[in-house]
Structures are given as structure tokens and as C-alpha cells.
PAMILO-394671 format. One record per residue (C-alpha): residue in three letters; x, y, z. Coordinates in steps of 0.2 Angstrom, whole numbers, padded with zeros to 4 digits, always signed. Last residue first. Example, Ala and Ser with C-alpha at 12.3 -4.5 7.8 and 13.67 -1.06 7.14 Angstrom:
<pts>
SER+0068-0005+0036/ALA+0062-0022+0039/
</pts>
This chain:
<pts>
GLN+0590+0527+0582/ILE+0589+0546+0583/VAL+0599+0555+0569/LEU+0604+0572+0573/ARG+0612+0582+0559/ASP+0628+0591+0558/PHE+0639+0582+0570/PRO+0656+0584+0580/LEU+0650+0599+0589/SER+0662+0614+0589/HIS+0652+0625+0577/LYS+0636+0622+0586/ASN+0643+0627+0603/LYS+0631+0642+0607/ARG+0616+0633+0597/PHE+0619+0617+0606/GLU+0619+0626+0623/GLY+0603+0635+0619/PRO+0595+0619+0614/SER+0600+0610+0630/ILE+0613+0597+0631/GLY+0613+0578+0630/VAL+0604+0576+0613/VAL+0590+0565+0619/LYS+0586+0571+0637/ARG+0592+0589+0633/PHE+0580+0590+0618/VAL+0565+0582+0628/LYS+0568+0594+0643/ASN+0570+0609+0631/PHE+0554+0605+0622/TYR+0545+0603+0638/ASN+0550+0621+0643/ASP+0545+0627+0625/ASP+0527+0621+0628/SER+0517+0621+0612/TYR+0529+0608+0605/GLY+0527+0603+0586/VAL+0543+0607+0577/LEU+0539+0625+0573/LYS+0533+0628+0591/ALA+0549+0623+0599/ILE+0558+0633+0585/GLU+0549+0649+0590/LYS+0553+0646+0609/VAL+0571+0642+0605/THR+0572+0658+0595/SER+0573+0658+0576/ASP+0590+0664+0569/THR+0592+0649+0557/TYR+0605+0636+0552/ARG+0610+0627+0567/LEU+0595+0628+0578/LEU+0584+0625+0564/HIS+0593+0610+0559/LEU+0593+0603+0576/ALA+0575+0606+0578/GLN+0571+0596+0562/GLU+0580+0581+0569/LEU+0571+0584+0585/ARG+0554+0584+0578/ILE+0557+0568+0567/LYS+0564+0558+0581/THR+0551+0564+0593/VAL+0537+0558+0581/TYR+0547+0541+0580/GLN+0547+0540+0599/MET+0529+0542+0598/PRO+0526+0528+0586/THR+0537+0516+0596/MET+0555+0512+0591/ASN+0564+0498+0581/MET+0555+0504+0565/ASN+0548+0487+0559/GLU+0544+0478+0575/ARG+0540+0494+0585/PHE+0527+0499+0572/LEU+0519+0482+0572/LYS+0517+0482+0591/ILE+0511+0500+0592/PHE+0499+0497+0578/TYR+0492+0481+0587/TYR+0490+0491+0603/LYS+0481+0505+0595/SER+0469+0495+0584/LEU+0473+0498+0565/GLN+0464+0508+0552/VAL+0480+0518+0546/ALA+0472+0535+0552/ASP+0465+0527+0567/ALA+0482+0521+0573/ILE+0489+0539+0570/GLU+0475+0547+0580/GLU+0477+0534+0594/VAL+0496+0536+0595/SER+0493+0555+0597/LEU+0499+0570+0587/PRO+0499+0588+0590/GLU+0504+0596+0574/LYS+0522+0601+0568/TYR+0525+0582+0564/ARG+0511+0582+0551/LYS+0520+0577+0535/LYS+0534+0567+0542/ILE+0521+0559+0554/MET+0508+0555+0540/ASN+0522+0547+0530/THR+0528+0537+0544/ALA+0510+0530+0547/LEU+0506+0527+0529/VAL+0523+0517+0527/ILE+0519+0508+0543/LYS+0502+0503+0536/GLU+0509+0497+0519/PRO+0521+0485+0528/LEU+0539+0490+0526/ASP+0554+0485+0516/SER+0546+0490+0499/ASP+0544+0507+0506/THR+0562+0509+0508/LYS+0569+0511+0526/PHE+0574+0529+0528/GLN+0591+0537+0533/LYS+0598+0534+0516/PHE+0586+0546+0509/TYR+0593+0562+0516/ARG+0611+0558+0515/TYR+0609+0552+0497/CYS+0600+0568+0492/ASP+0613+0579+0501/MET+0626+0570+0491/ILE+0618+0575+0475/PHE+0615+0593+0481/GLY+0634+0594+0485/TYR+0637+0588+0467/ALA+0627+0602+0460/GLN+0637+0614+0471/SER+0653+0607+0465/SER+0647+0607+0447/ALA+0644+0626+0449/TYR+0661+0629+0455/TYR+0668+0619+0441/ASN+0658+0628+0428/ASP+0663+0645+0434/LEU+0659+0658+0447/LEU+0641+0653+0452/ASP+0639+0670+0461/ARG+0628+0678+0447/ASP+0616+0683+0461/TYR+0602+0673+0453/ALA+0613+0658+0451/GLN+0619+0659+0469/GLN+0602+0661+0476/TYR+0596+0646+0465/ILE+0610+0635+0471/ASN+0607+0640+0489/PHE+0588+0637+0487/VAL+0592+0619+0481/GLN+0604+0617+0495/ASN+0591+0623+0508/ILE+0579+0609+0501/LEU+0592+0595+0505/GLN+0597+0603+0521/SER+0579+0600+0527/GLU+0568+0615+0533/MET+0555+0613+0519/PRO+0552+0595+0524/ILE+0554+0582+0510/THR+0539+0571+0503/VAL+0544+0561+0488/VAL+0536+0557+0471/ASN+0546+0547+0458/GLY+0547+0531+0468/PHE+0556+0528+0484/GLN+0569+0514+0481/GLU+0569+0513+0462/MET+0566+0532+0460/ILE+0579+0536+0473/TYR+0593+0525+0466/ASN+0590+0529+0448/TRP+0590+0548+0452/CYS+0606+0547+0461/SER+0615+0536+0447/ALA+0609+0548+0433/ALA+0614+0564+0443/ALA+0631+0557+0446/GLN+0632+0552+0427/GLY+0629+0570+0421/LYS+0616+0583+0418/LEU+0605+0592+0431/THR+0589+0602+0431/LEU+0584+0610+0448/PHE+0567+0616+0452/ILE+0558+0628+0464/PHE+0539+0628+0465/GLU+0523+0638+0465/TRP+0507+0631+0458/GLU+0491+0641+0456/GLU+0472+0641+0457/SER+0472+0622+0457/GLU+0455+0614+0452/GLU+0460+0612+0434/PRO+0477+0603+0437/ILE+0493+0612+0434/TYR+0504+0601+0424/TYR+0517+0586+0424/TYR+0519+0573+0410/HIS+0528+0557+0411/ASP+0536+0543+0399/SER+0554+0547+0399/PRO+0566+0559+0390/VAL+0570+0567+0402/GLU+0573+0559+0419/VAL+0561+0562+0433/MET+0561+0567+0451/PHE+0545+0574+0460/ALA+0544+0584+0475/GLN+0532+0586+0489/GLY+0533+0599+0503/LYS+0518+0609+0498/GLN+0506+0599+0487/LEU+0509+0588+0472/LYS+0494+0577+0466/TYR+0500+0561+0459/THR+0493+0553+0443/LYS+0497+0535+0439/GLY+0502+0526+0423/HIS+0520+0525+0427/VAL+0521+0544+0428/HIS+0507+0557+0428/ILE+0512+0573+0438/ALA+0501+0586+0447/GLY+0502+0603+0454/GLU+0495+0612+0469/GLY+0497+0628+0478/SER+0513+0632+0488/LEU+0532+0628+0489/THR+0532+0612+0478/TYR+0549+0605+0474/GLN+0555+0600+0456/PHE+0570+0589+0453/ILE+0573+0586+0435/PHE+0587+0575+0427/VAL+0593+0578+0410/ASP+0598+0566+0396/ARG+0590+0575+0382/GLU+0582+0592+0381/GLN+0570+0596+0367/ARG+0555+0590+0376/LYS+0541+0579+0368/LEU+0543+0563+0378/GLY+0543+0571+0395/ASN+0528+0581+0392/TRP+0527+0597+0401/TYR+0511+0607+0404/TYR+0506+0625+0410/ASP+0491+0628+0399/GLN+0480+0630+0414/PHE+0488+0647+0419/ASP+0492+0651+0437/VAL+0511+0647+0438/LYS+0523+0653+0451/GLN+0541+0649+0447/LYS+0559+0647+0455/GLY+0573+0641+0443/VAL+0588+0631+0440/VAL+0593+0624+0423/TYR+0608+0613+0417/ILE+0618+0612+0432/ASP+0632+0600+0429/VAL+0637+0583+0436/LEU+0652+0571+0436/THR+0663+0584+0427/GLU+0675+0581+0413/MET+0689+0594+0412/VAL+0692+0607+0398/LYS+0675+0615+0399/ASP+0676+0633+0392/GLN+0660+0635+0382/THR+0649+0634+0397/ARG+0630+0634+0400/ILE+0618+0637+0415/ALA+0600+0641+0412/ILE+0591+0652+0424/THR+0572+0653+0426/GLU+0566+0667+0437/ASN+0555+0670+0452/PRO+0561+0683+0464/LEU+0567+0676+0481/GLN+0554+0679+0494/LEU+0552+0661+0499/LYS+0571+0661+0503/ASN+0569+0675+0515/LEU+0579+0689+0507/MET+0597+0692+0512/
</pts>
């Protein structure tokens, strides 16, 4: 099987003429594209589609979306979610040489409910790690569509519903931005974006323009953990997913989630999870959980 980023670029529409049972959600279009022409532009009020819900995730390069009177730059790891029709437009900005993305367009009440929940709580633009189950499900749907393995409308609907459930699972773990002080939102977003890099409390506090000790106090009050415990939480959640769903070595995974010393990674993993990364991988099919959530 090809590396998911190496999958060919194609836009695939899914339609059926044999639908005898109502479904909660259907795949309308799925695709993977790389655009490098400045006339790439979609206006949410001028499209022919109606009552569809778009999820578009940036793989590389940079795009942009204007929604609710504000323009957002879309870089690697960022997605937007919009309904069509609605007042928005997205495009490749002049300063961008290219924009590569994968997208999924859905129809149905389950998609409408999910989009409304996420957009009300988190906004139209969200940051999601490439290694997350949510993004893997988008690639899985695209791979199946490309290989003609979406056997019928009901199977395709089940895959779309799986994506909806992964959306809820992913976003339910976070406090909403409206529940948190702006400085804590900035700090958590920074950590989620840069968890693979060496990070210190001082660096994060400086980035959000707070003193180190006040930042630690404010973070603990709102997140029920210290900033560095939160860094560990994000790193180990990603490590668990990589151990379960990839063939990368433990040493490679340690580096991918921000640990230059794999022995230290083993120590931290064992302390939190209760077993070593190697033991987890060996017994992954018999363990009673799929994703590590550290409180």
C-alpha cells in the first residue's frame, strides 16, 4: 500500500441510483489535490451544490479561507469546515506557490449536526495532527474510493458515519476556546502544533507574554495539569496511535513525538501507560483501549 501522502491526486464523486433506505450521512465527493494556479477559488454562495458539508485538510503549502469577515491562512495540519451554501470563500493566496490538501464533502443530517457542533465550539478552522485517527479515516475513505472499494451506498455511508464519530471523539477531548482564557488557548495551540520540537515552560510562557510562574499557575487552574504535563499528554497520545497503526520503530516514534532520547521516551511511556512501548505494541490487540487520554 502506498504511503498516504503518495496517493495519486483525484476528485471522486459518489452517487447512487439504488437507495431504498434513508441514511444519516452520505459521501458526496472525496478528493486529494495539489493546486498551483492563482485562479483556484470557491465561493460558498455561488456553488451549484446545496446542503453539503466540506472538510478540507492541508497537507502542504498554504491556502486561505475568508469566513465570518475574517481571513485565515491554512498551513500544514490545519483544516476548515464549512457548509454550502454559506458566506465564505477559499482560495490559494498570491504568496503561496502551491496548496496540497485532502477533502471530504458529505450530505445528511449527521454531517449537519456534527458541523454545527464543531463550528459553534471551535470555529471553522481547526488544527489536527496528521497522525490522528480522524485524518487517517479521511485517507482511508479516499483510498477506498480510489480503489473502487466503496462497495455500495450503505457501506460508503458507514464509512462517512465513522468519520463523523471520529470528529466527535477527537473534539470532545478538548475544552472549548470559549471556556479558556485567551493565553491558555494560545499556549495549547502552540503545544499541539509544535509537540515534536523541544519545548520548555519558559519558551511557551514567553510566546504568550506571561511570566513563567503566573503562566504555570494559570495553566494548572484551567487545564488541571502543568504545561509540561500537557506536552507529555499530547506526545504520548500521538505515540500510542503510531504504535498501534504504523510500523515505525520505537526509536523512530520517540523522535516523531518529540523525544531525542528513546530511552527517556520508554521511561516516560512506562510511567504513564504502565507498560513499555514495545509491550504495548506486542499486546495492542488485547488492550482495552484505542487511544490514550491523560487527565
